[in-house]
N, C-alpha and C positions, 0 to 999 in steps of 0.2 A: 625502500622504506621511506615513510614520511614522519617527520617529528614536528609537532606543533607546540609553540609556547605562546599563550595568550593571557592578557589581563582583560577582564570584562569591564568595560566602562558603561555602567548602567545609565549615567546621566546623558551621555551622548549617543547611547545605543549602538556602540561599536566594540569590536575587539581590537586591541593593540598588541603587536608582538611580531613573531617571525615563524616561518616554516622552513624546515631543512628537508629538501627533497633529494634522496640518494638515487641517482640515475646510473644505469649500466648500459654501455653501448652494446647493441645486439651483436651476438657472435657472427651473424650473417651480414652485418653492415660493413662498409668500407672504412669504418671509424666515423666519429661525430665531431663536427666543429662548431655547430650552432644548435641552440635549444629553443624550442617554442613551447610555452605553457599556456593553458587556458586560464583566463581571469575574467571577472565580471564585477564592475563597480569596486575594484580594490584601489586603495591609495598606496602605491608602491614607493618606498623610501630609498632602499638600496638593494643591490644584489652582489653576493660574494660567491665565488666558485673556489672551493678548497681554500678558503681564507683570503683569496685575492678579489678585490672589488672590480666589477666589470661594468661597462656601459650597457644600457638596456633600452629597448624601444617598446612602447605600448601602442599597438595598432589602433586604427579607427574602430569604434564600437560597431558591431554588426548585430542589430536587433537584440533578441534574447540571448544570442550565442556569446556575446561579450567581446572582449578585446584580447588579441594575441599578444602575449608578453614574450619578446624574443631578445636573445643576446648571444654574442659570440663567446666561445670558451677560450680561456687564455692559451690553451694548447689543444691539439687534436687528441681526442680520446679514442684509443684503439679498441677494436672489438673485444668485448668481455671485461673491459676496464670500467671502474666506477668513478663518478665525481659526486661531490656533495654541493648542492646549490642552496645557499641560504638567502631567503627573500625576507627583508624586513619591511613590514607594511601594516596598514590598518584596514579593517573593513569600513564600509561607509553606511549611512542610513538607507541607501538604496539597495543594500544586500537583499537578494531575493530568496535566500535560503532560510533566513532567521525571522521568526515571528516574535516581536517584543510585545508583552502584555503589560498594561497598567495594573496597579494593585486591584482596582475595582473589577478587573476581568478574572480575578482568581477567587477561590472559595472564601479565604479569610479576609480578603480585601486589604491585607497589611503590606504585602511586598510585591515588587514587579516579578516578571517571569519571562523566560525566553526558551524557545525550542527551535531546532532546525528541521527542515524537510528538504533534502538535497536531490532526491530523485526527480527528474531525470538529470538535468544539467545545471544544478544550482550549487554544487559543492564549490565550483570555481568562484562563487561570490563570497566564500568563507576563507579559501586558501588557494594559492596558485597550484595547479596540478595538471596532469594529463587526465582530463575529466571525461573518461570514456570507460564503459564497462569492459572493454577489451583488455584493460590493464589492471592488474591487482597488485596491491602492496601491503606490507605490514605497516602498522603505525604506532606511535607513542605520543603522549600529550602531557603537558603541565599547564594547568589553567588556574589563574588566581581570580577569586570572586568573593564577594561578601555574602553570597548565598550558595547553598550546596550545588555542586556541579556533577552531572552524570554524563558519561560518554559511552560510545559503542565499543567498549573494550573491557579489560579486567582492571578493576580498581586496585592500585598498588598502595595508595594511602589517601586520606585516612580510611580506617575500616568502615564498610557500609553501615554497620550497626551503631557506630559512634554518632550520638545526637549532637549536632553543632548549632549553636545559637546564631541565627541570622544577624548580620551586621559586622561580624569580624572577618577580615580578609584571610582566607585559607587557600593554600595551594593544593589542588587535586591532581593526583598523578595516575595516569592510565596507560595501559599497554595492550596492544592487539597483536598477538603473535601469529594469527592466521591471516594470510594475505587476502584482502578484500578490495573491491572497486571503490573509487572515491565517493560514490553516492551513498555508501554505507557509513561514512565517517559522520557521526552525529553528536550533537550536544544538547543538553537541557540544563537550565539553572533556575532555581526558585526555592520557595519554601517546600522542601521535599524530605520525606521520611521513608524508611525501608522496613519491610517485614518479610522474614524468610518463610517459604513454604516448607512443609515437612520433607526432609531428605529421603529419597527412595533408597531402599537397601541395595547395596551393590553398585550404585551409580557414583561416578566420580564428579559429575557436574552438580551444581546446586541451582536452586530456582527460588524466586521471590518477587515481591512487587514494590515499586516506588510510586508514591503519589503525594498529594497535599495532605497534611495531618487530618483535616476535617473530613476527608473522603476515605481515609484508610479502612475503617471498619467495614463499610459497604463494599469497597473494592476488594479487600482481602477475602470476604465471604464469597464474592462473585467468582473469583479466579482460583482460590486455594484448592478447590475440589479437583479440577480437571487439568491444570497447566502441566504439572510434572508428568501426569499420566499420558498426556498428548505427546510430550517429548519422548517418553519411553516407548510408546506405541510406534511413533514415527521411526525411532531407531530400529525397531524390529522389522519394519518394512524396507529400510534403506541401509544405514550403516551407523556406527556409534557417533553420537553428537560430539562435535570436535571443538566447540567454542568455550567449554568449561563452565560457563554461567548462562542460564536462560532467565533473564529478569524481564518483567513487564513494567513499563512506565505508563500510568494512566494520566493523560494530559488534561489541561483545561479545554473548554468546549470549542475553542476556535480551531483546533487541529483539523486540517482539511481532508484527511483520509480516515478510513476505518482503522487501519493499522499501517505501520511502516516497519519492515523487518530489519531494522538496524541491528548489526551483529551484537550478540550478548544482551541486547536491550531493545526489545520490541516496543515501539511507541504505539499506544492505542487510544482511541477516542473514548471519552467518558459515556458516550451514548451506548456503549456495550454493557454498562452497569444498569441492567434492566430490572434487577431485584429478583430475578427468577432463574439466573444462569442460562437463559435461552440464547444469548448472543455470543457465547464463548467460542463458537465455531470460527470467529475471526481470529482468535488466538491460535486455533488449529491451523488456519491458513498461514499466519506469520511464522509459526513453528516449522511448517513444511518448507518455508523459504530457506531454512538453515541448510537444506540439501539442494533445493532448486532455486537458483538466483544467487544465493550467498556462497554455496558450494560450487555448483555448476552454474556459470553465468552465461548470459548472451554476449556474443562478441560485438554486437552493435545494437542500437535500439530498434533496428529493423527486425531483429529476431527476439524481441521482448516476449513473444508468446512462449518461448522456451522457459522463461522464468515463471510467468503467470499461469500458463496452461498446465504445466506440470505441477505447480504448487496447488492450484485449485483441484486438480485430479487427486493429488496426495491428501489434501485436506478432507476430501470426501471419502477417501479410504479410511482416514482416522474416524470420521463419523460412523462409517460402517462397522469398524471394530467396536465402537462404544454403543451404538444404537441399532445396528442391524442394516441389512441391505436395503430395505424399503426407505430408510432414512436417507441413505446415500442417493437413491433414485429421486426422492423428493427434492433434494438439493439441486439435482440436475434440472428438474421440472421448473423450479423457481428461477434458476440461472438462465434457462432458455428464454424465459419471458423477458428478462432484463436485456438479454442479447438482442432479441427481436426489436425492442424499443430503440436500442442504440444503432442497430443496422439501418432502421428507418431514418433516424436522425442524421446518419452519415450518407444519405442517398446522393447528395451532391458531391461528396468526396469518396468515390468508390474505393480508392486505394486505402482508405482507413477502414474499409470493411474486410480487408484481407488479413490473413495471419501474418504473412511476411510483408512488411510495409516498405514501400520505396519512398524514402524521404527525399524531398528536394534539398538542394544545397542550402545550408544555414537555416533549415527549418527546425522549429522547436518541437521536440517529441511530445511535450505536454499537450500540443494541439490535437494529437491522435489518441488522447486518453479516453478509452471506451471499455465496454465489457468484452470486446472482440478477443483480445489475447487471452483473457480469463476463460470465457465461456466457449468460444469457438475452439480454443486450444484444448480445453479439458474434454469437450465432446469429441474432438479428433482422437484424443488418446483413448477415450472410452470405445470409440469405433474400432481402433486398432486392437484394443483388448478383446473385443468380440471377434474381430477378424482372425486372431490367432488362437481362438478357442477358450477365452475366459481368463479369469485371474490366476488359475493354477499355472498357466503358461506365461502370463504377462508379468506377474510379480518377480519371478527369477530374472527376467529381462530387466526390470526396473532396478533391481539390486546391482546388476552388472553395469547398467548405464551409470549409476552413481559411482561405482568402483572405477570405471574407465575414465570418467571425466571430472571427478571432484577436484576442485582447485584450479580449473581451467575456465576459459571463456570460449564458447563454441558457436558455430553457425547452424542453421537448419540442415544444411547439407551434411555436416559432420554427424549430426544427430541421426539423420536418415541412414547414412552409410553404416553406422554402428548397429542400428536396428536390423538391417538386412544381414549384416555380418553375424550378429548374435543368433538370429533364427536360422540362418543358413547353415550354421554349425551344429544345430540340434540333430538328434537321430532322424526326425522326419523333415530334415531341412528343406528338401525340394517342395514338399506340400506347403510348408510355411511360406516359402518364396513365391509359390504360385498364388496363394491367398493374398499376400501383400502386394503382388503385382497387379491384382484386380482393383486395388484402391485407386480412386481418382485423385492422385497426388496433386496434380496441377490445380484442380478445382478447390481442394481443401486448403492448399497453401497460398495460392495466388488468385483464387476466385473471389469475386465480389457478389453483390446481390443481397436481398433483404431476409434471407434465411440460410440455414445450413444446406449443403449440397446433398445430404443424405437425410431421409426422413427418420430421425432417431426416435426409437420407441423407449419408453421408460415404464417401470413398474409403478402404477398409479394407485396402489391400494391405500396409501395414506392421503392421496389427493382427492380420491373419489367423493368421500363425504363432504369435503370442502366445496367441490364443484357442484354437487347436488344442492347444497344449501344456497349457493350463489344463484343457481338456476331458479330456485323457488322465489328468491328476491326479484329476479328479472321478470318472472311471470306475475308478480304481485302488483304491477303498476296500476291496474284498474281498481284495486281494492283500497281500503283505508290504510294509511301508513302504519306498518307494524302489525297489521291484522294477521293472525295465524303464526306469529313468531314469538319466541320466548328466550330469555337469557340462557336457558338450558341447551339451546341449539349448539352453543359453542363450548359448553362446560367441559367436554372431554377433548377439545382440540388443544394441541401444543401451540406455542407461539408461532412456530413455522407454519402449522396448518391454518392458523388465523390469517397469516400473510397470504397463503394460497387462496383462501376464500375471498379476501378483499381484492386480490389481483384479478380474480375471475369476475367479480362484480364490476370492477373497473373496465373490464374488456367489453362489456355490453354498452349499449347506448346509455347516456346519462340517466340516472334515476331521478324521479321528481324530488325536489328539495325536501319536502316533508318526509319522504321515505329515507333520505339520507340522515335526517335528524333522528328518526326512529331507530335506525340501525346503530347510530352513535350511542343513544341512551340505552337501548336494550342490551347491547353487548359490552357496555362499560368502557367504550373506547376513549371517552372523554377523561376517564380516570387512569388510563394506562400510561405507564412510564416507558413502554417499549417503543423506541423510535422507529423500528421497522413497521410496526402496526400503524403508528401515527402517520408516517409518510404515505402508506397505501390509502389510509382513510382520507387524507387531504387530497390525494390524487382523485378519489371518487367525488369528494365534496366540491372541489374547484372545477370539476368537469360539469357539474349540474347547475352551477350558478355562483353568484358572488356572496351567498349567505355566510359562508365560512371564511371569507377572505381575511377579515380582521383577526380571527383566531389563528389562521395559518401564518399570517404575518407576525403575530406575537410569538408563535412557536419557533419560527425560522431564525429569529434574531440571535438565538444562542446556539444554533446548530452550524458549526463550522465545517462539518464533514460534507464534502461536495456531493456525496450520494444523496444527501437530504436537501441541502440548501439550493442546489442548482435546479432540480426538477420543481421544487415548490416555488422558487422565484419565477421560473418559466411559466408555470400555470397561473400564478398571481398576475403576471404580466398580461396574460390573455384576459383574465376576468376583471382586473382592477389595475391597469397599467400605472396610473399615478401613485396608487398605494405601494405597488411593487418598487417603483423607483425611489419614492420617499423613504420607505422602510430601509432599503439597501443603503442609500446615501447617508442616512442618519447613523447607521451601524457599520459603515464601511470599515472603520479602523479595527473592528472586532475580528474581521476575517483575515486569514493568512494571505500574504501577497499572491500566491498561486490562485487561491479561490477568488480573491478580489478581482483578479484579471478575467477569470472565466465568467463570473456573474455579470461583470460590466458588459462583456461581450453578449451574453444571453439577453440582457435588457436593452441592448443597442446603445449603451452609454459610452462605448469605446470609439464611436465615430469621430 
C-alpha cells in the first residue's frame, strides 16, 4: 500500500509532504535488510522505518531514470513480514510528471492548473516508489489545495457534486482499493467542476465528467451519450468493471496524449471535443484499459504491447458493437497507415519496430513511444482471431484470459502459454494447436522491418469511396484547381472517412498548391474543429509547399497532444525551419515536459 499526504504549493510549483510505502518481504526471499526506491528530482528530508529514523543515501542521477534512494532497515525483515517506510520530502520544479499551467493557459484565465502524466517512468518524480509496472499496490491520499483536486481513486471527501469556491484551502481524501502500478497514480488540480452521466440500470458503478466550468456544456454533450454504454459493452466482452467509478477529466490543451487511462479517472485531450461525437473512440480505448493494462498489466515496458495491443483490439470490438464490423475494419485500415509511418521513422532503431522491445540498461521507455505496440499488437491479435476461426472462438478465450490474469503483471511468454493452454483444452484442441503452430511467432514478436510480416486484409467497404475520391484528386493535377469537384463529394462521409480520404491524398506525390487550397475551401476543412481532419490536411499542405506554414504554425501552438504537434512541427521544420524553431521556442512553456523534450529532439534543438 502507498499513502500520500501532500500540500500543493502553487507559488513554488511543488508538493510538500510525505509518502508512506508499506513493503512486504517476498515469501521466497531470504529476508530483506536494505531497500532501494526509485526517485527523480525529489528533495528528500528524512526517512523513518516503522517510526525509527534511518540514514539514507541518494545515488548519482542516471539520465531520465533518476536517482536510487537506498537505506538499511533497522532490523532484518523476514519473508512475509511488512514494514512501513515514511519518506518526508518535497517535489522540485524539475519534476517530469507534473505540468503546471499559468492562468492564461486555462479557459477562464483566472486560476493556475496542474496535471500529472506518469507513464512510463515519471511517478518517481512525484513520490518515491518501486516505479515499475511489475509491482501493483493499493493507495490512499490526502491532498490540501486552494483549488479542487482530483486523483485516480474513489473520492472519500468532499463529495464530487459539492461546488467549492477556489481560494479556500480544502483537504481532499482519496482511496484506491484496487492494486495498480505506480504510473496510474495521478493528480489534477484547478478550476474543476463535475457533472454525472445517467446511471445505467443494474450497474453498481457510476460515470461522469470533470472539466473547467466554461467547457462543461460542450464536453458533457460530447461524452454523455456513449461513455457509460462503452463501459457496459466492455463488461459484456470481458468481466464486471471493478473500479467503482469511471469518470473522464477533459484537460487543458497542453495535455500530451489523446488519453491516459488513470484508474477511475481517464484523462483526455480537449481535441476530442469535435462537436460531432466523432472522436469518442479514444474514450473507448481508455475504457478498454480498465481490463488491459490496469487489470492485466505488462511485467516490464518490454511487454508494453500486452497493454496497448489488447486495448486497441478491445476498443475496436466496442466500435463493432456500436457501429458494425465495417467500422471496426476501417479503424484497422487507418491504424495500419499510422503504423507504416512509424515503422519507417524507426528504420535506424529496428528494435523499436518489434513488439517485444529489448531495452538497453537505463534507457527511457518514452524513447520507444510509437504506434508499434498499438497497431502491430492489435493486428497480431486480429491475425490470431482469424487463425482460430473468428470471434466465436476468440471471444471466449479473451474472457478466460481476463479471468486468469486480472490483477497481475505478465510477460509475453505467460500470455502465449495461456493461449495455447486454453485452445489446447477445447474439444478440437489438436486442430487449434496445429493452426497456432503455423503462426510465425518469432517474426510477429521479435521481427523488425517496415511492415507487418503478414499481408493483413481488411473489409474496405467504407474506405472504398474515400480512396476513389482521392484518386480523382490525384488524377486532376493537369486540370484547373477544383474543376469537377463539389462540396457534395464528402457530404455523406463520416469524420473517419474524411480522414481516410485525406490520408490517401497525402500518400500520392504532393498536389499543386492551388489544388490544396481548392480542396481546403470546397470541403470546408478551414472551418472544421476536428483535429484529426486538420492534422491530415496540414500533412498534405506542408508536403506541397510553404503556403500553409503560417496557418499550421498558428494551429499547432495550442495542440499539446503529441499525435498532432510532433508531425506538424516535423513538417514545418522541412518547409520553414526558422518558423518551426521560432514557433516552438516562443510557446515552449505551453507543452508538457515530455512533449517539450520530444519536439526539441525533432527540431534538432537538443544538441
